[in-house]
C-alpha positions, 0 to 999 in steps of 0.5 A: 074215641079219643078219651079211650086212648088217652085213658088207656095210655094213662092206665097202662103206665100204672103199677098193679097196686095203682090200678087196684086203687083206681078200680076201687075208687071207680067202683065206689063212685059207681055205687054212689051214682047208682044210689043217686039214680035209684032216688031219681037225683041223677041227671047224667045217667050215662056216667054210670055206663061210662064208669063200668066200661073204665072198671072193665079196661081196668080189669082187663089190664090188670088181668094182663099184668098179672099174667105177665108178671106171675105166668099163666099158672095163677089160681 
């Protein structure tokens, strides 16, 4: 639970561009872990779920920041 607070504090101070880059890196890492898991080479399968949760948190914060900057009239 403590890492969640630290993660949220860390990403909330980042800009939208930094968050997009961070999400891109996490998505690439998730893909690599899924591929490794498919060939039974991944021992720590819980990391896939952890990365998915991190991506979801970043997406939530991105949505919040974009609405804050541009209002609710986005497409």
